[in-house]
C-alpha positions as YAML, in Angstrom:
chain: A
units: angstrom
residues:
- id: 1
  name: MET
  ca: [13.32, 21.71, 10.23]
- id: 2
  name: SER
  ca: [15.61, 18.79, 9.90]
- id: 3
  name: THR
  ca: [15.02, 16.08, 7.36]
- id: 4
  name: PRO
  ca: [13.62, 12.79, 8.59]
- id: 5
  name: SER
  ca: [16.04, 10.00, 9.24]
- id: 6
  name: ARG
  ca: [16.31, 7.61, 6.32]
- id: 7
  name: ARG
  ca: [16.25, 4.60, 8.61]
- id: 8
  name: SER
  ca: [13.00, 5.57, 10.28]
- id: 9
  name: GLU
  ca: [11.49, 6.48, 6.92]
- id: 10
  name: LEU
  ca: [12.32, 3.02, 5.57]
- id: 11
  name: ARG
  ca: [10.95, 1.37, 8.71]
- id: 12
  name: ARG
  ca: [7.64, 3.23, 8.35]
- id: 13
  name: ARG
  ca: [7.44, 2.27, 4.67]
- id: 14
  name: ARG
  ca: [8.12, -1.40, 5.41]
- id: 15
  name: ALA
  ca: [5.56, -1.46, 8.21]
- id: 16
  name: ARG
  ca: [2.98, 0.14, 5.91]
- id: 17
  name: GLN
  ca: [3.66, -2.42, 3.17]
- id: 18
  name: GLU
  ca: [3.35, -5.30, 5.63]
- id: 19
  name: LYS
  ca: [0.07, -3.91, 6.99]
- id: 20
  name: VAL
  ca: [-1.39, -3.48, 3.50]
- id: 21
  name: THR
  ca: [-0.32, -7.03, 2.59]
- id: 22
  name: LEU
  ca: [-2.06, -8.35, 5.69]
- id: 23
  name: LEU
  ca: [-5.19, -6.36, 4.89]
- id: 24
  name: ARG
  ca: [-5.16, -7.73, 1.30]
- id: 25
  name: LYS
  ca: [-5.17, -11.27, 2.65]
- id: 26
  name: ARG
  ca: [-8.00, -10.44, 5.03]
- id: 27
  name: TYR
  ca: [-9.95, -8.77, 2.23]
- id: 28
  name: GLY
  ca: [-9.62, -11.86, 0.04]
- id: 29
  name: ALA
  ca: [-10.82, -14.07, 2.88]
- id: 30
  name: ALA
  ca: [-13.69, -11.79, 3.94]
- id: 31
  name: SER
  ca: [-17.08, -13.29, 3.33]
- id: 32
  name: SER
  ca: [-19.42, -10.37, 3.97]
- id: 33
  name: GLU
  ca: [-19.60, -6.97, 2.34]
- id: 34
  name: SER
  ca: [-19.50, -5.20, 5.72]
- id: 35
  name: ASP
  ca: [-16.16, -6.88, 6.52]
- id: 36
  name: ARG
  ca: [-14.76, -5.76, 3.17]
- id: 37
  name: ASN
  ca: [-15.91, -2.19, 3.73]
- id: 38
  name: ARG
  ca: [-14.30, -2.16, 7.18]
- id: 39
  name: ILE
  ca: [-11.02, -3.41, 5.69]
- id: 40
  name: LEU
  ca: [-11.14, -0.73, 2.97]
- id: 41
  name: GLU
  ca: [-11.55, 1.93, 5.67]
- id: 42
  name: LYS
  ca: [-8.44, 0.60, 7.43]
- id: 43
  name: VAL
  ca: [-6.50, 0.70, 4.17]
- id: 44
  name: LYS
  ca: [-7.48, 4.34, 3.68]
- id: 45
  name: LYS
  ca: [-6.07, 5.14, 7.13]
- id: 46
  name: VAL
  ca: [-2.84, 3.20, 6.67]
- id: 47
  name: ALA
  ca: [-2.09, 4.15, 3.06]
- id: 48
  name: PRO
  ca: [-4.21, 7.06, 1.84]
- id: 49
  name: SER
  ca: [-2.50, 7.10, -1.56]
- id: 50
  name: ILE
  ca: [-3.95, 3.68, -2.47]
- id: 51
  name: THR
  ca: [-7.40, 3.92, -4.03]
- id: 52
  name: ALA
  ca: [-10.11, 1.36, -3.38]
- id: 53
  name: ASP
  ca: [-9.93, 0.20, -7.01]
- id: 54
  name: GLN
  ca: [-6.17, -0.37, -6.83]
- id: 55
  name: PHE
  ca: [-6.53, -2.27, -3.58]
- id: 56
  name: THR
  ca: [-9.34, -4.52, -4.77]
- id: 57
  name: LYS
  ca: [-7.53, -5.33, -8.03]
- id: 58
  name: THR
  ca: [-4.40, -6.45, -6.23]
- id: 59
  name: ALA
  ca: [-6.38, -8.23, -3.52]
- id: 60
  name: SER
  ca: [-8.32, -10.26, -6.08]
- id: 61
  name: ALA
  ca: [-5.16, -10.93, -8.13]
- id: 62
  name: GLY
  ca: [-3.44, -12.36, -5.07]
- id: 63
  name: LYS
  ca: [-6.44, -14.55, -4.36]
- id: 64
  name: LYS
  ca: [-6.02, -16.66, -7.52]
...
């Protein structure tokens, strides 16, 4: 198998970071617990390496 192209790898990484940043903003603005749970499920799909604790810490830190 050939190695993945560096350019496409970087593009996927950037897109993932942008999506997680957007979800952090939405999580901070979410008012109900069901909305927050739905956002956490999306984060798990987009970036499985990020745990819920890591995500909520950074989401609440960005809220201040």
